[in-house]
Rosetta silent file (secondary structure, phi, psi, omega in degrees, C-alpha in Angstrom):
SEQUENCE: MHGEAVVPNKRAAMTVVGRRVGSSFDRNTTSAALTWFFLLLSSHPEVEAEVLGEINQVKYSDIGGGGVYDEVKSMVYTHAAISEAMRLYPPVPVSTKSSLNDDVLPDGTVVRKGTRISYHPYAMGRVEEVLGADWAEFRPRRWLEEGRWRFVGRDPYTYPVFQAGPRICLGKDMAYLQMKRVVTGILRRFTVVPAEGRVVD
SCORE:     score description
SCORE:     0.000 S_00000001
   1 L     0.000  162.586  179.546   -7.754  153.465 -101.129 S_00000001
   2 E   -55.310  130.980  176.800   -6.231  155.762 -103.712 S_00000001
   3 L    98.040  -19.249  179.677   -3.823  158.210 -102.167 S_00000001
   4 L   -72.968  -36.891  178.255   -3.048  156.247  -98.999 S_00000001
   5 E  -126.931  134.755 -178.537    0.047  154.693 -100.539 S_00000001
   6 E  -115.613  132.340  174.346    2.109  156.301 -103.284 S_00000001
   7 E   -85.060  109.625 -174.323    4.400  154.428 -105.623 S_00000001
   8 L   -74.611  -14.190 -176.124    7.368  156.812 -105.795 S_00000001
   9 L  -132.248  121.236 -178.215    8.892  155.123 -108.814 S_00000001
  10 H   -56.645  -31.983 -178.493    6.949  154.252 -111.956 S_00000001
  11 H   -59.558  -37.076  178.694    9.255  151.276 -112.520 S_00000001
  12 H   -62.663  -44.410  179.699    7.873  149.580 -109.403 S_00000001
  13 H   -65.432  -39.862 -178.751    4.303  149.881 -110.679 S_00000001
  14 H   -67.924  -32.041  175.981    5.249  148.627 -114.122 S_00000001
  15 H   -64.164  -41.296  177.098    6.931  145.574 -112.600 S_00000001
  16 H   -59.637  -46.999  179.994    3.685  144.728 -110.813 S_00000001
  17 H   -60.924  -46.659 -178.640    1.753  145.029 -114.063 S_00000001
  18 H   -59.508  -39.734 -179.008    4.253  142.888 -115.951 S_00000001
  19 H   -75.513  -38.140 -174.789    4.101  140.092 -113.412 S_00000001
  20 H   -73.630  -36.849 -175.005    0.364  140.128 -112.890 S_00000001
  21 L  -106.235  -48.672 -168.568   -0.662  140.159 -116.539 S_00000001
  22 H   -64.336  -25.746 -174.847    2.271  139.407 -118.797 S_00000001
  23 H   -66.744  -18.816 -176.302    3.197  136.031 -117.416 S_00000001
  24 H   -96.002    5.591 -179.276    0.101  134.383 -118.897 S_00000001
  25 L  -123.803  151.305  176.436    0.719  135.425 -122.507 S_00000001
  26 L   -63.744  -38.495  178.447    3.280  134.423 -125.117 S_00000001
  27 L  -119.513  142.334 -175.726    3.847  138.089 -125.847 S_00000001
  28 L   -85.377   47.720 -177.971    3.606  140.787 -123.214 S_00000001
  29 H   -66.861  -38.198  179.794    1.257  142.958 -125.232 S_00000001
  30 H   -66.087  -41.957  177.725   -1.127  143.567 -122.333 S_00000001
  31 H   -63.258  -40.887  178.708    1.761  144.601 -120.082 S_00000001
  32 H   -63.558  -42.793  179.334    3.104  146.937 -122.762 S_00000001
  33 H   -61.455  -43.118 -179.074   -0.331  148.530 -123.187 S_00000001
  34 H   -70.069  -33.991  177.278   -0.670  149.085 -119.445 S_00000001
  35 H   -59.422  -48.563  178.559    2.842  150.508 -119.140 S_00000001
  36 H   -67.448  -37.639  178.667    2.003  153.234 -121.661 S_00000001
  37 H   -58.505  -49.121 -178.330   -1.446  153.727 -120.131 S_00000001
  38 H   -67.824  -34.094  176.521    0.003  154.438 -116.677 S_00000001
  39 H   -63.616  -47.079  178.522    2.691  156.689 -118.133 S_00000001
  40 H   -63.983  -41.252 -179.726    0.060  158.752 -119.965 S_00000001
  41 H   -61.307  -38.260 -177.546   -2.212  158.764 -116.927 S_00000001
  42 H   -65.998  -21.208  179.671    0.577  160.108 -114.719 S_00000001
  43 L  -108.736    7.967  177.792    0.895  163.198 -116.925 S_00000001
  44 L  -132.562   77.925 -175.646   -2.850  163.741 -117.469 S_00000001
  45 H   -60.336  -27.219  178.782   -4.446  164.303 -114.034 S_00000001
  46 H   -68.618  -34.314  176.669   -7.820  165.174 -115.586 S_00000001
  47 H   -72.772  -42.501  177.851   -7.981  161.716 -117.188 S_00000001
  48 H   -58.260  -40.707 -179.598   -6.829  160.076 -113.964 S_00000001
  49 H   -63.710  -39.965  177.903   -9.621  161.887 -112.095 S_00000001
  50 H   -65.106  -43.862  179.856  -12.231  160.579 -114.558 S_00000001
  51 H   -63.504  -44.894  178.962  -10.907  157.015 -114.282 S_00000001
  52 H   -62.719  -39.433  177.189  -10.874  157.237 -110.469 S_00000001
  53 H   -59.995  -40.787  178.627  -14.409  158.597 -110.460 S_00000001
  54 H   -68.518  -42.109  178.287  -15.524  155.614 -112.492 S_00000001
  55 H   -59.911  -42.320 -177.464  -13.629  153.168 -110.266 S_00000001
  56 H   -70.185  -16.935  178.479  -15.250  154.675 -107.168 S_00000001
  57 H   -85.643  -15.444 -176.005  -18.744  154.190 -108.636 S_00000001
  58 L   -89.178  137.948  175.822  -18.265  150.453 -109.116 S_00000001
  59 L   -90.163  134.292 -175.012  -19.117  148.020 -106.314 S_00000001
  60 L  -111.134  132.946  175.328  -16.459  145.386 -105.815 S_00000001
  61 L   -90.004  -22.499 -179.015  -16.963  141.832 -104.674 S_00000001
  62 L  -100.297   94.498 -175.569  -13.228  141.212 -104.593 S_00000001
  63 L   -62.316  -30.369 -176.457  -11.988  143.379 -101.730 S_00000001
  64 L   -82.974   -5.968 -176.479   -8.379  142.404 -102.395 S_00000001
  65 L  -160.803 -156.134 -179.851   -8.253  143.441 -106.054 S_00000001
  66 L   -71.553  167.307 -177.908  -10.073  144.605 -109.150 S_00000001
  67 L   -73.775  167.385  176.326  -13.697  143.826 -109.867 S_00000001
  68 L   -86.403  177.341 -171.994  -15.070  140.817 -111.700 S_00000001
  69 H   -49.374  -52.959 -177.237  -16.491  140.956 -115.237 S_00000001
  70 H   -60.659  -23.221 -179.541  -19.943  142.318 -114.378 S_00000001
  71 H   -84.737  -44.233 -175.966  -18.296  145.071 -112.361 S_00000001
  72 H   -85.526  -15.885 -178.498  -15.610  146.273 -114.779 S_00000001
  73 L   -64.658  -23.527  179.614  -17.633  145.915 -117.994 S_00000001
  74 L   -83.782    0.618 -177.304  -19.470  149.149 -117.129 S_00000001
  75 L   -82.494   74.582 -173.679  -16.200  151.112 -116.965 S_00000001
  76 H   -67.312  -45.161 -178.511  -16.764  152.934 -120.249 S_00000001
  77 H   -66.343  -41.237  178.341  -14.381  155.856 -119.680 S_00000001
  78 H   -62.527  -40.912  176.669  -11.574  153.545 -118.530 S_00000001
  79 H   -58.987  -44.374  178.948  -12.139  151.416 -121.644 S_00000001
  80 H   -64.488  -40.653 -179.786  -11.870  154.587 -123.756 S_00000001
  81 H   -65.878  -39.126  177.397   -8.701  155.701 -121.948 S_00000001
  82 H   -66.224  -42.983  178.429   -7.040  152.320 -122.514 S_00000001
  83 H   -61.528  -40.373  179.868   -8.045  152.414 -126.204 S_00000001
  84 H   -67.019  -39.776  176.904   -6.642  155.916 -126.533 S_00000001
  85 H   -62.801  -40.931  179.515   -3.351  154.878 -124.917 S_00000001
  86 H   -72.765  -24.808  173.630   -3.081  151.955 -127.356 S_00000001
  87 H   -64.470  -45.582 -179.165   -3.856  154.274 -130.272 S_00000001
  88 H   -75.095  -37.504 -176.884   -0.843  156.407 -129.368 S_00000001
  89 L  -134.785   75.506 -179.006    1.381  153.528 -128.234 S_00000001
  90 L   -62.802  141.686 -179.725    0.152  150.222 -129.663 S_00000001
  91 L   -59.105  -31.385  174.266    1.620  147.142 -127.937 S_00000001
  92 L  -118.955   93.994 -173.346    2.721  145.874 -131.374 S_00000001
  93 L   -68.824  -26.214  177.923    3.776  149.042 -133.226 S_00000001
  94 L  -137.168  135.595  178.096    4.620  147.201 -136.483 S_00000001
  95 E  -128.816  138.965 -177.719    3.194  143.904 -137.685 S_00000001
  96 E  -121.170  137.074  176.794    4.407  141.857 -140.621 S_00000001
  97 E  -121.894  158.072  177.685    2.540  139.206 -142.570 S_00000001
  98 E  -124.235  132.542 -177.589    3.726  136.825 -145.256 S_00000001
  99 L   -75.654  126.061  178.333    1.621  135.850 -148.258 S_00000001
 100 L   -79.219  -25.739 -178.486    1.000  132.104 -148.520 S_00000001
 101 L  -141.479  167.597  171.306   -0.192  132.414 -152.133 S_00000001
 102 L   -61.209  143.175 -178.544   -0.273  134.914 -154.963 S_00000001
 103 E  -153.257  171.557  176.280   -2.955  137.482 -154.227 S_00000001
 104 E  -131.417  126.663  178.137   -4.271  140.893 -155.244 S_00000001
 105 L   -72.872  161.865 -178.362   -4.949  143.668 -152.734 S_00000001
 106 L   -55.388  -27.934 -179.152   -8.213  145.666 -152.955 S_00000001
 107 L   -86.315    2.982  178.503   -6.398  148.526 -154.716 S_00000001
 108 L    97.866   -3.908  179.214   -5.138  146.167 -157.445 S_00000001
 109 L   -66.888  127.895  178.797   -1.612  145.677 -156.086 S_00000001
 110 E   -83.954  130.989  178.750   -0.311  142.206 -156.968 S_00000001
 111 E  -119.026  120.031 -178.946    1.259  140.328 -154.075 S_00000001
 112 L   -84.437  152.805  177.180    3.377  137.303 -154.916 S_00000001
 113 L   -51.988  134.155  178.852    3.617  134.195 -152.757 S_00000001
 114 L    87.905   -7.267  179.090    6.194  134.685 -149.979 S_00000001
 115 L   -68.133  134.594  176.209    6.005  138.486 -150.066 S_00000001
 116 E   -98.749  130.323 -179.096    6.264  140.059 -146.632 S_00000001
 117 E  -124.345  131.255  178.987    4.017  143.027 -145.989 S_00000001
 118 E  -111.668  144.922  170.248    4.208  145.240 -142.911 S_00000001
 119 E  -127.865  156.096 -168.803    1.640  147.638 -141.555 S_00000001
 120 L  -122.536   89.596  176.159    2.265  150.174 -138.808 S_00000001
 121 H   -55.399  -32.260  179.039   -0.410  150.615 -136.109 S_00000001
 122 H   -61.438  -48.649  179.417    1.882  153.201 -134.480 S_00000001
 123 H   -69.886  -37.096 -177.585    1.840  155.412 -137.595 S_00000001
 124 H   -66.254  -26.057  177.734   -1.830  154.679 -138.313 S_00000001
 125 L   -79.765    5.328 -177.954   -2.758  156.044 -134.874 S_00000001
 126 L  -126.893   20.622 -177.405   -1.284  159.393 -135.886 S_00000001
 127 L   -85.631  111.642 -176.309   -3.059  160.077 -139.193 S_00000001
 128 H   -62.073  -36.234 -179.199   -4.524  163.572 -139.064 S_00000001
 129 H   -63.064  -26.606 -179.095   -6.943  162.917 -141.939 S_00000001
 130 H   -93.273  -42.090 -171.218   -8.546  160.123 -139.885 S_00000001
 131 H  -100.540  -16.635 -178.859   -8.228  161.482 -136.322 S_00000001
 132 L    96.508  177.226 -175.170   -8.308  165.236 -136.792 S_00000001
 133 L   -65.557  -20.449 -178.749   -5.932  168.016 -135.828 S_00000001
 134 L   -94.195   23.158 -176.013   -5.800  166.823 -132.204 S_00000001
 135 L   -56.764  -29.153 -176.409   -4.359  163.408 -133.127 S_00000001
 136 L   -80.981  -10.731 -177.709   -1.295  163.954 -130.890 S_00000001
 137 L   -84.268  144.275  172.233   -3.413  164.559 -127.768 S_00000001
 138 L   -84.592   96.200 -172.578   -4.250  161.866 -125.236 S_00000001
 139 L  -132.412   86.960 -178.493   -8.012  162.413 -125.332 S_00000001
 140 H   -56.904  -27.334 -177.524  -10.116  159.392 -124.254 S_00000001
 141 H   -64.575  -14.884  177.222  -13.367  161.244 -124.963 S_00000001
 142 H   -64.213  -18.025 -179.125  -12.744  160.795 -128.698 S_00000001
 143 H   -94.006   -0.578 -177.235  -13.945  157.203 -128.098 S_00000001
 144 E  -108.375  141.888  178.477  -17.227  158.232 -126.460 S_00000001
 145 L   -65.445  130.088 -177.781  -20.441  159.101 -128.237 S_00000001
 146 L   -61.743  131.143  179.609  -21.034  162.827 -127.940 S_00000001
 147 L    84.220  -10.543  179.285  -23.767  163.625 -125.453 S_00000001
 148 L  -134.270  156.768 -179.854  -23.882  160.051 -124.152 S_00000001
 149 L   -98.218   69.241 -176.804  -21.604  157.949 -121.981 S_00000001
 150 L  -135.779  131.983  179.136  -21.192  155.142 -124.520 S_00000001
 151 E   -71.303  135.396  175.999  -18.006  153.696 -126.015 S_00000001
 152 L  -123.542  108.566 -179.856  -17.802  153.873 -129.794 S_00000001
 153 L   -73.043  160.271  177.800  -15.162  151.611 -131.304 S_00000001
 154 L   -97.405  160.226  172.996  -13.351  152.410 -134.520 S_00000001
 155 L   -54.330  126.734 -176.698  -13.225  150.391 -137.682 S_00000001
 156 L   -62.353  -15.591  177.433  -10.533  147.741 -136.985 S_00000001
 157 L   -82.177  -19.567  173.727   -8.871  148.606 -140.302 S_00000001
 158 L  -100.175  -13.540  175.972   -8.238  152.191 -139.124 S_00000001
 159 L  -132.019   75.961 -171.291   -7.467  151.052 -135.549 S_00000001
 160 H   -87.345   29.594 -178.276   -5.599  147.766 -136.121 S_00000001
 161 H   -58.585  -35.176  178.214   -4.270  147.356 -132.574 S_00000001
 162 H  -107.537   22.482 -175.283   -6.037  143.977 -132.394 S_00000001
 163 L    63.487 -167.539 -175.393   -5.663  143.331 -136.139 S_00000001
 164 L  -155.850  169.256  177.259   -8.767  142.964 -138.345 S_00000001
 165 H    63.339 -145.100 -176.880  -10.763  140.621 -140.527 S_00000001
 166 H   -66.904  -13.141 -179.330  -10.153  136.871 -140.188 S_00000001
 167 H  -101.815   11.971 -178.612   -6.955  137.571 -138.198 S_00000001
 168 L   -60.519  144.515 -176.518   -8.605  139.737 -135.518 S_00000001
 169 L   -64.320  121.397  179.398   -7.340  138.941 -132.020 S_00000001
 170 L   -70.174  -21.545 -178.330   -9.598  136.380 -130.364 S_00000001
 171 L   -94.144   12.151 -176.394   -8.439  137.591 -126.948 S_00000001
 172 H   -54.775  -52.594 -177.862   -9.431  141.246 -127.472 S_00000001
 173 H   -64.271  -38.457  177.637  -12.327  141.249 -125.010 S_00000001
 174 H   -65.267  -38.816  179.449  -10.322  139.278 -122.449 S_00000001
 175 H   -62.927  -45.366  177.293   -7.425  141.728 -122.808 S_00000001
 176 H   -61.511  -43.063  178.878   -9.698  144.704 -122.114 S_00000001
 177 H   -58.897  -48.723 -179.452  -11.219  142.888 -119.140 S_00000001
 178 H   -64.095  -41.993 -179.580   -7.798  142.105 -117.678 S_00000001
 179 H   -63.584  -41.837  179.044   -6.491  145.611 -118.280 S_00000001
 180 H   -65.597  -35.212  177.744   -9.507  147.190 -116.562 S_00000001
 181 H   -67.135  -42.072  179.353   -9.074  144.821 -113.620 S_00000001
 182 H   -66.898  -44.903  177.720   -5.392  145.694 -113.269 S_00000001
 183 H   -57.197  -45.994  179.465   -6.087  149.437 -113.606 S_00000001
 184 H   -61.800  -48.284 -178.633   -8.781  149.146 -110.942 S_00000001
 185 H   -61.054  -39.997 -178.855   -6.589  147.111 -108.591 S_00000001
 186 H   -75.642  -48.333 -174.315   -3.634  149.496 -108.871 S_00000001
 187 H   -72.819  -18.318  173.922   -5.461  152.829 -108.808 S_00000001
 188 L   -71.927  -19.522 -175.753   -7.585  151.826 -105.822 S_00000001
 189 L  -114.392  -28.938 -170.165   -4.333  151.528 -103.834 S_00000001
 190 E  -131.789  157.332  165.092   -1.712  153.729 -105.467 S_00000001
 191 E  -104.108  122.781 -178.569   -1.041  157.001 -107.209 S_00000001
 192 E   -90.328  123.168 -179.907    1.211  156.281 -110.166 S_00000001
 193 L  -128.393  152.668  177.306    3.839  158.974 -110.664 S_00000001
 194 L   -68.841  150.079  175.657    6.855  159.188 -112.975 S_00000001
 195 L   -64.818  144.299 -179.301   10.247  158.471 -111.466 S_00000001
 196 L   -58.411  134.785  175.865   12.120  161.641 -110.576 S_00000001
 197 L    76.961    0.762 -179.354   14.255  162.970 -113.403 S_00000001
 198 L   -97.269  125.645  176.689   12.835  160.489 -115.941 S_00000001
 199 L  -123.162  128.126  178.338   11.447  161.952 -119.149 S_00000001
 200 L  -116.162  125.337  178.780    9.899  159.765 -121.829 S_00000001
 201 L   -93.038    0.000    0.000    9.212  161.231 -125.265 S_00000001
């Protein structure tokens, strides 16, 4: 159970995450998301307490690890906390596309064939006009409907962590499922703490 064993070095926990999740993907986006999630969690004990409370309410059929789909799908706060971590530190902070044909953007901008266009999920997750004055805070509750315990997703064009439109990530739901399973498996056994003397800005 949580608290019985402590991982004294964050690097050890991140290695576990990288091996358990990242090995099955071409790009280690899920591992990157979880690395930032655990780093943020280690410096926000109030969020960790909420996540642990949710984990402790779920019944697990898999005694050796995280829950199966029907068990982790109800983890609304954990889902919100993971989304909030990816808002601040998206696994792919900059994405570039190349135009296959001449095109015109919705604002009238002409894009010629072969033009490369980049968008920045990292910067987009920090826009005060969209997120409010508290945009720099790690606040999972911004993803929950006020007064109810229900996750409210954002428009994928303002939260492009999984891209949007016809290019939206087909593995989005699977990624959330895997991340919640890994979070559950780790936090049921360990307290994740930063390595001594390590500061990440």
